C-alpha positions in Angstrom: 108.6 64.9 109.1 104.9 65.3 108.7 103.3 64.5 105.4 101.9 67.4 103.5 98.4 66.6 102.1 96.5 68.7 99.7 93.1 68.1 98.0 93.5 68.0 94.2 91.3 71.2 93.8 89.4 72.2 90.7 92.3 71.6 88.2 92.7 67.8 88.6 95.0 67.6 85.6 97.4 70.2 87.0 97.3 68.5 90.4 98.2 65.1 88.9 101.0 66.6 86.7 102.4 68.5 89.7 102.4 65.4 91.9 104.0 63.3 89.1 106.7 65.8 88.6 107.4 66.3 92.3 107.4 62.6 93.1 109.1 61.5 89.8 106.4 58.8 89.5 103.3 58.0 87.5 100.1 59.3 89.2 96.6 57.9 88.8 94.1 60.3 90.3 90.9 58.3 90.5 87.6 60.0 89.8 84.7 60.1 87.3 87.3 61.1 84.8 90.5 59.4 86.1 93.6 61.4 85.3 96.9 59.7 84.6 100.1 61.8 84.6 103.7 60.9 84.0 106.7 62.5 85.5 107.7 63.5 81.9 104.6 65.7 81.7 102.3 63.6 79.6 98.7 63.3 80.8 95.7 61.2 79.9 92.1 61.5 81.0 90.2 58.2 81.0 86.8 58.4 79.2 85.3 55.2 80.7 84.8 56.3 84.3 81.5 56.3 86.1 80.2 57.6 89.4 79.2 54.0 90.2 82.8 53.4 91.0 82.7 55.9 93.9 82.0 53.1 96.4 84.2 51.5 99.0 86.6 48.9 97.7 86.4 49.7 94.0 89.8 51.5 94.2 91.2 48.2 95.6 90.0 46.4 92.4 91.7 49.1 90.3 95.0 48.7 92.4 95.0 45.0 91.9 94.5 45.3 88.2 97.2 47.9 88.0 99.6 45.7 90.0 98.9 42.7 87.7 99.6 44.8 84.6 102.8 46.1 86.1 103.9 42.5 87.0 103.0 41.6 83.4 105.7 44.0 82.1 103.8 47.1 81.1 105.4 50.5 81.9 103.8 52.4 84.8 102.1 54.8 82.4 100.8 52.0 80.2 99.6 50.0 83.2 97.8 53.0 84.7 96.0 53.9 81.5 95.0 50.4 80.7 93.9 49.7 84.2 91.8 52.9 84.4 90.2 52.1 81.1 89.3 48.5 81.9 88.2 49.4 85.4 85.8 52.0 84.1 84.3 49.6 81.6 83.9 47.0 84.3 82.2 49.6 86.5 79.8 50.5 83.8 79.0 46.8 83.2 78.5 46.2 87.0 76.2 49.2 87.3 73.7 47.7 84.8 72.6 45.5 87.7 71.9 48.3 90.2 74.1 49.6 93.0 77.8 48.6 92.6 80.0 46.8 95.1 83.7 46.1 94.6 82.8 42.4 94.2 80.5 43.4 91.3 83.4 45.3 89.6 85.8 42.4 90.2 83.3 40.0 88.7 82.7 42.2 85.7 86.4 42.6 85.1 87.0 39.2 83.5 84.4 39.5 80.7 85.4 43.1 80.2 89.1 42.2 79.7 88.1 39.3 77.5 86.0 41.7 75.3 89.0 44.0 75.0 91.4 41.3 73.9 89.2 39.8 71.2 
């Protein structure tokens, strides 16, 4: 069976909600305004995104953070929202030094998380 792939289209919120419902899973649709949708119909739009995160590997940093939060016991929706928020802040911090690499975002993640926990 071939996979059916669609671009999110102009309504990213509806696309995320539709996929979450269809897959019965939390969806994180990365973008300048990352959308998180639950299979129950809740949706959040992350306010901390930045176009600086549109570089190779930054999504891997987000995935790693998300996995760590899931392993720490957060629900999928909580982990996705927290990871997107912290990832966006770390991306903004990393962008203060110029063009951003995934290593820059990963390096900025630790002080970003520390500032959120204080």
